[in-house]
C-alpha positions as CSV (number, residue, x, y, z in Angstrom):
1,M,94.9,102.9,58.8
2,K,92.8,105.9,58.0
3,K,89.7,103.9,58.6
4,L,91.0,102.9,62.0
5,F,91.9,106.5,62.9
6,A,88.4,107.5,61.8
7,G,86.9,104.8,64.1
8,I,89.0,106.1,67.0
9,K,87.9,109.7,66.3
10,K,84.2,108.5,66.3
11,E,84.7,106.8,69.7
12,L,86.3,109.9,71.2
13,I,83.4,112.0,70.0
14,L,81.0,109.7,71.6
15,L,82.9,109.8,74.8
16,G,83.0,113.5,74.7
17,R,79.3,113.8,74.5
18,D,78.8,112.0,77.8
19,K,80.6,114.6,79.9
20,A,79.0,113.4,83.2
21,G,80.1,109.8,82.6
22,L,83.5,110.8,81.5
23,T,84.0,113.0,84.5
24,L,82.9,110.2,86.8
25,L,85.4,107.8,85.2
26,F,88.3,110.1,86.3
27,L,86.9,111.9,89.3
28,M,85.6,109.0,91.4
29,P,88.9,107.0,91.4
30,A,90.8,110.2,92.1
31,I,88.7,111.0,95.1
32,L,88.9,107.5,96.4
33,V,92.7,107.2,96.1
34,V,93.1,110.5,98.1
35,V,90.5,109.8,100.8
36,I,91.5,106.1,101.4
37,T,95.2,107.0,101.4
38,M,94.6,109.7,103.9
39,V,92.6,107.4,106.2
40,Q,95.2,104.6,106.0
41,N,98.1,107.0,106.4
42,S,96.6,108.3,109.6
43,T,96.5,104.7,110.9
44,F,100.1,104.2,109.9
45,Q,101.1,107.4,111.6
46,L,99.2,106.4,114.7
47,M,101.5,103.5,115.3
48,K,104.6,105.3,114.2
49,D,104.5,108.7,115.7
50,N,103.7,108.8,119.4
51,L,100.0,109.4,118.7
52,I,98.5,106.9,121.1
53,P,97.5,109.0,124.2
54,V,97.9,107.0,127.4
55,V,96.6,108.5,130.7
56,I,98.2,107.0,133.9
57,V,96.7,107.4,137.3
58,D,99.2,106.4,140.0
59,K,97.6,105.9,143.3
60,D,100.5,103.8,144.7
61,N,103.2,106.5,144.4
62,S,105.9,104.0,145.1
63,A,109.4,103.6,143.6
64,T,108.0,100.6,141.7
65,S,105.1,102.5,140.2
66,K,107.3,105.4,139.3
67,N,109.7,103.1,137.6
68,L,106.8,101.5,135.7
69,I,105.7,104.9,134.5
70,S,109.3,105.7,133.4
71,E,109.5,102.5,131.4
72,I,106.1,103.0,129.8
73,A,107.2,106.5,128.7
74,K,110.1,104.9,126.8
75,I,107.7,103.2,124.4
76,K,107.8,105.4,121.3
77,E,104.2,104.6,120.3
78,F,102.7,106.2,123.5
79,N,102.1,109.8,124.5
80,I,102.1,109.6,128.3
81,T,100.1,111.9,130.6
82,V,100.1,111.3,134.4
83,K,97.1,112.4,136.4
84,S,97.5,111.0,139.9
85,T,94.6,113.1,141.3
86,L,92.0,111.4,138.9
87,S,89.8,108.8,140.5
88,E,89.3,105.4,139.0
89,E,85.6,106.1,138.4
90,N,86.4,109.4,136.5
91,L,89.2,107.6,134.5
92,N,86.6,105.0,133.4
93,K,84.1,107.7,132.4
94,G,86.8,109.6,130.5
95,V,87.8,106.6,128.5
96,Q,84.2,105.6,127.9
97,K,83.3,109.0,126.5
98,G,86.4,109.0,124.3
99,T,88.2,111.8,126.2
100,Y,91.1,109.4,126.8
101,K,92.0,106.6,124.5
102,V,93.8,104.4,127.0
103,G,93.7,104.6,130.8
104,V,96.2,102.9,133.2
105,F,95.1,102.8,136.8
106,V,97.9,101.8,139.3
107,P,96.2,100.9,142.6
108,K,97.6,101.5,146.0
109,G,99.7,98.6,147.2
110,F,100.9,97.6,143.7
111,G,104.6,98.3,144.6
112,D,104.5,96.2,147.8
113,F,102.7,93.4,145.9
114,T,105.2,93.2,143.1
115,D,108.2,93.4,145.5
116,N,106.6,90.7,147.7
117,T,105.9,88.5,144.7
118,S,109.5,88.8,143.5
119,N,110.9,88.0,146.9
120,V,108.6,85.0,147.4
121,T,109.6,83.7,144.0
122,A,113.2,84.0,144.9
123,Q,112.7,82.3,148.3
124,Q,110.8,79.5,146.5
125,I,113.8,78.9,144.2
126,I,116.2,78.8,147.1
127,A,113.9,76.5,149.0
128,S,113.7,74.2,146.0
129,I,117.5,74.1,145.8
130,N,117.6,73.0,149.4
131,D,114.8,70.5,149.1
132,K,112.5,72.6,151.3
133,T,109.0,74.1,150.8
134,Y,108.1,77.8,150.9
135,G,104.6,79.3,151.1
136,E,102.9,81.0,148.2
137,I,101.1,84.4,147.9
138,S,97.4,84.3,148.6
139,K,95.3,85.2,145.6
140,S,93.4,87.6,147.9
141,D,96.5,89.7,148.2
142,T,96.8,90.2,144.4
143,V,96.8,93.8,143.3
144,R,96.3,94.3,139.6
145,I,96.8,97.3,137.3
146,Q,93.6,98.3,135.5
147,L,94.0,98.7,131.7
148,I,91.0,100.7,130.3
149,F,90.5,101.1,126.5
150,D,88.3,103.2,124.4
151,P,85.6,100.9,122.9
152,V,86.5,102.0,119.3
153,M,90.2,101.1,119.6
154,K,91.2,98.2,117.4
155,L,92.0,94.8,118.9
156,S,95.6,95.0,117.4
157,F,96.2,98.2,119.3
158,R,94.8,96.8,122.6
159,T,96.9,93.7,122.3
160,A,100.1,95.6,121.5
161,I,99.6,97.9,124.5
162,K,98.8,95.0,126.9
163,E,101.8,93.0,125.8
164,G,104.0,96.1,126.1
165,M,102.8,96.6,129.7
166,E,103.2,93.0,130.6
167,N,106.8,92.9,129.2
168,I,107.7,96.0,131.3
169,I,106.3,94.6,134.6
170,T,107.8,91.1,133.9
171,G,111.2,92.7,133.4
172,M,110.9,94.7,136.6
173,A,109.8,91.7,138.6
174,T,112.6,89.5,137.1
175,K,115.3,92.1,138.1
176,Q,113.9,92.3,141.6
177,M,113.8,88.5,141.9
178,I,117.4,88.2,140.8
179,S,118.5,90.9,143.2
180,T,116.8,89.0,146.0
181,L,118.5,85.7,144.9
182,Y,121.9,87.4,144.8
183,A,121.5,88.8,148.3
184,E,120.3,85.5,149.7
185,L,123.1,83.5,148.1
186,T,126.0,85.9,148.7
187,D,124.8,87.9,151.7
188,R,125.6,91.0,149.7
189,E,123.5,93.5,147.7
190,I,123.7,93.1,144.0
191,P,126.4,95.4,142.6
192,D,125.4,98.3,140.4
193,K,127.4,96.9,137.5
194,I,125.5,93.6,137.5
195,Y,122.2,95.4,138.0
196,K,122.9,97.6,135.0
197,L,123.6,94.5,133.0
198,L,120.3,93.1,134.0
199,S,118.6,96.4,132.9
200,Q,120.0,96.2,129.4
201,K,117.7,94.9,126.8
202,P,119.4,92.6,124.2
203,H,118.4,93.1,120.6
204,Y,117.8,89.7,118.9
205,F,116.0,90.9,115.8
206,E,116.8,93.2,113.0
207,E,113.8,94.1,110.9
208,K,114.3,94.2,107.1
209,I,111.8,94.3,104.3
210,K,113.4,93.1,101.0
211,D,112.3,93.5,97.4
212,N,113.4,91.1,94.6
213,N,116.7,93.0,94.3
214,G,117.6,92.5,97.9
215,Q,117.0,96.2,98.8
216,T,115.1,97.4,101.8
217,V,111.6,98.7,101.0
218,I,109.3,100.4,103.4
219,P,105.7,100.2,102.0
220,S,103.6,103.3,102.6
221,S,99.9,104.0,102.4
222,T,100.5,105.6,99.0
223,L,102.3,102.5,97.6
224,H,99.4,100.4,98.7
225,N,96.5,102.5,97.5
226,V,97.7,104.0,94.2
227,P,98.0,100.5,92.6
228,A,94.7,99.4,94.1
229,W,92.6,102.3,92.9
230,S,94.4,102.5,89.5
231,V,93.2,98.9,88.8
232,F,89.7,99.8,90.0
233,A,89.6,102.9,87.8
234,M,90.6,101.0,84.7
235,F,87.9,98.3,85.2
236,F,85.3,100.9,86.0
237,I,85.3,101.9,82.3
238,V,82.8,99.0,82.1
239,M,80.2,101.6,83.0
240,G,80.9,103.8,79.9
241,L,81.9,101.1,77.5
242,G,79.0,98.7,78.2
243,T,76.4,101.4,77.8
244,N,78.2,102.7,74.7
245,I,78.0,99.3,72.9
246,L,74.3,98.8,74.0
247,Y,73.4,102.3,72.8
248,E,74.9,101.6,69.4
249,K,73.1,98.3,69.2
250,Q,69.7,99.9,70.1
251,Q,70.2,102.8,67.7
252,G,71.1,100.5,64.8
253,S,74.6,102.0,64.4
254,F,76.2,98.6,64.1
255,M,73.9,97.6,61.3
256,R,74.5,100.9,59.4
257,L,78.3,100.4,59.8
258,R,78.0,97.1,58.0
259,T,76.8,98.9,54.9
260,L,80.0,100.9,54.8
261,P,83.1,99.6,53.0
262,V,84.9,98.9,56.3
263,S,85.5,95.7,58.2
264,F,83.5,95.4,61.4
265,M,86.7,94.2,63.1
266,N,88.1,97.6,62.3
267,V,85.1,99.2,64.2
268,L,85.7,96.9,67.3
269,L,89.4,97.5,67.2
270,A,88.9,101.3,67.2
271,K,86.7,100.8,70.3
272,V,89.3,98.7,72.1
273,I,92.2,101.2,71.3
274,T,90.1,104.1,72.4
275,Y,89.2,102.7,75.8
276,I,92.8,101.4,76.4
277,M,93.8,105.0,75.9
278,V,91.2,106.1,78.4
279,C,92.7,103.5,80.9
280,F,96.2,105.0,80.4
281,A,94.8,108.5,80.9
282,Q,93.1,107.3,84.2
283,I,96.3,105.9,85.6
284,A,98.2,109.1,84.5
285,V,95.7,111.2,86.5
286,I,96.1,109.0,89.6
287,L,99.9,109.0,89.3
288,A,99.9,112.8,88.9
289,I,97.9,113.1,92.1
290,A,100.3,110.8,93.9
291,F,103.4,112.7,92.7
292,Y,102.2,116.3,93.0
293,V,99.2,116.5,95.3
294,F,100.0,113.9,98.0
295,P,103.2,115.7,99.2
296,S,101.3,119.0,99.5
297,I,98.7,117.4,101.9
298,G,101.2,115.5,104.0
299,L,100.9,112.1,102.4
300,P,103.9,109.9,101.3
301,T,105.0,110.6,97.7
302,M,105.1,108.0,95.0
303,E,108.3,106.6,93.4
304,W,108.7,105.5,89.8
305,P,109.2,101.8,89.4
306,P,112.7,100.7,88.4
307,S,111.4,99.2,85.1
308,M,109.0,101.5,83.2
309,I,108.8,98.9,80.4
310,T,107.4,96.3,82.8
311,F,104.9,98.9,84.2
312,I,103.7,99.8,80.7
313,I,103.3,96.2,79.7
314,I,101.3,95.3,82.8
315,T,99.2,98.5,82.5
316,F,98.4,97.6,78.9
317,L,97.4,94.1,79.9
318,I,95.1,95.4,82.7
319,A,93.6,97.9,80.3
320,L,93.0,95.2,77.7
321,A,91.3,92.9,80.2
322,A,89.2,95.8,81.5
323,T,88.2,96.8,77.9
324,S,87.3,93.2,77.0
325,Y,85.2,92.8,80.1
326,G,83.4,96.1,79.3
327,M,82.7,95.0,75.7
328,L,81.3,91.6,77.0
329,V,78.9,93.3,79.4
330,G,77.7,95.7,76.7
331,T,77.2,92.9,74.3
332,L,75.3,90.6,76.7
333,A,73.1,93.3,78.2
334,T,69.7,93.9,76.6
335,T,68.8,97.2,78.4
336,I,70.7,100.3,79.5
337,A,69.6,99.6,83.1
338,Q,71.2,96.1,82.9
339,A,74.5,97.5,81.5
340,S,74.7,100.5,83.9
341,A,73.8,98.4,86.9
342,F,75.5,95.0,86.4
343,G,78.8,96.4,85.1
344,P,79.7,98.7,88.0
345,I,78.3,96.3,90.7
346,S,80.3,93.4,89.3
347,V,83.5,95.4,89.3
348,M,82.8,96.4,92.9
349,V,82.3,92.8,93.8
350,L,85.5,91.8,92.0
351,A,87.3,94.6,93.7
352,A,86.0,93.5,97.2
353,I,87.2,89.9,96.8
354,G,90.3,91.0,94.9
355,G,91.8,92.9,97.8
356,V,91.1,96.5,96.7
357,W,88.8,97.4,99.6
358,V,90.4,95.1,102.3
359,P,93.8,93.4,101.9
360,T,93.3,89.7,101.1
361,F,95.4,88.5,104.1
362,A,92.7,90.1,106.4
363,M,89.9,88.2,104.7
364,P,88.4,84.8,105.8
365,E,90.3,81.8,104.3
366,F,87.4,81.1,101.9
367,L,87.6,84.6,100.4
368,Q,91.4,84.5,100.2
369,K,91.1,81.4,98.0
370,L,88.3,83.0,96.0
371,S,90.3,86.2,95.3
372,I,92.3,84.4,92.6
373,I,89.3,84.5,90.3
374,S,89.3,88.3,90.3
375,P,91.2,90.1,87.6
376,L,91.5,93.1,89.9
377,N,93.5,90.9,92.3
378,W,95.8,90.0,89.4
379,G,96.3,93.6,88.6
380,L,96.8,94.6,92.2
381,E,99.4,91.9,92.8
382,S,101.1,92.8,89.6
383,Y,101.4,96.5,90.6
384,Y,102.5,95.5,94.1
385,G,105.2,93.5,92.4
386,I,106.3,96.4,90.3
387,F,106.2,99.2,92.8
388,I,107.0,97.4,96.1
389,R,108.8,94.2,95.3
390,H,110.5,95.6,92.1
391,S,109.6,92.5,90.1
392,T,110.5,91.9,86.5
393,I,108.1,90.8,83.8
394,L,109.3,87.2,84.2
395,D,108.4,87.4,87.9
396,L,104.9,88.4,86.9
397,G,104.6,85.7,84.2
398,T,101.6,84.0,85.9
399,Y,99.6,87.2,85.9
400,V,100.6,88.0,82.3
401,L,99.1,84.7,81.2
402,L,96.0,85.2,83.3
403,F,95.3,88.6,81.7
404,I,95.9,87.2,78.2
405,M,93.6,84.3,78.8
406,F,90.9,86.4,80.4
407,S,91.0,88.9,77.5
408,I,90.8,86.1,74.9
409,C,87.8,84.6,76.7
410,C,85.9,87.9,77.0
411,F,86.6,88.8,73.3
412,S,85.6,85.3,72.2
413,F,82.2,85.5,74.1
414,T,81.7,89.0,72.7
415,F,82.2,87.9,69.1
416,A,80.0,84.8,69.6
417,S,77.2,87.0,71.1
418,L,77.5,89.6,68.3
419,K,77.4,86.8,65.7
420,K,74.3,85.2,67.4
421,Q,72.6,88.6,67.4
422,G,73.3,88.9,63.7
423,I,75.4,92.0,64.1
424,I,78.6,90.4,62.5
């Protein structure tokens, strides 16, 4: 045991000498988790907190257009500004320059057109009941609202805004049509009580997001990014571990260690334990940022997982896999340039296809299938299971087996390579 502790001490001393590399191992993931979380959180808030500015130019100034503006203002995602004196040309220029994010231009005659359309539809229905024909509205009489979007606005936002507008106008037209039908069939105006019933919007859906315990969970930008960049940070130790092993090979340290009365397995075990400790230190730093820094800069705070034992086991397996991969890279590399380039680049590629940079569901189908080969994807999904879905270790059994198999394969290739090189 003393020999193992001495080996760990040796590894810690080597780590301490490379202060720049050690700083990078902790600093880069910490910066990434803060920056990316802030960016994603602003996107979440954009959809949640009335932060989509919508400028409406009403040139019709009819009861229908005013009712339309009133209904649009009820949409909680919009921040409405009415500028009826603005011309269509200036509205287009303002949106194009980014002064306005969304422009809605209501042309003159829109109210008459919608009222006429509803009345004609009602008359067509009555004529059909009586086996008669009724004329249709000429396409030349069509008056359309202009929806103008900032070019940088995402397609999902544009689609949501357009569908919201269409639902409002369709609802208004339907109520007008029913009022006309009621008047035609009864020779009376529709009573206010019935009109109010038509104005009510039934709620058919109740949104719930459930974890494995049946509890409602609302994922935040923090819950998505802290697991992602924690896994990335642990695998990024390949940069330090790979160059460390290659340096010792080139300096002949491994050969000198063979002359000492200590098993070489002891030397490798000390290296594994040291870098697993580094991985735990990395995730401790990221969690500390999530718990204590995020609330002070307006980001959602982190919550401890319900099972700390599951969290520790999964973290250990991720750290073991990351360490085994780092040792494999350091063993196979023949130059410092190879180790320092291939290791970080391969981790970034695995992170990209594993869903760290972009969620896997947003990737092409081919990359979604390919993501299963990335150990970073296994770690990310495991942490999502722990923090968001509240999964147990049994629920994560597939990922546990994958990590164990991956680590065994990496260590096996490492030992085989060291043996071939005559080091063990």
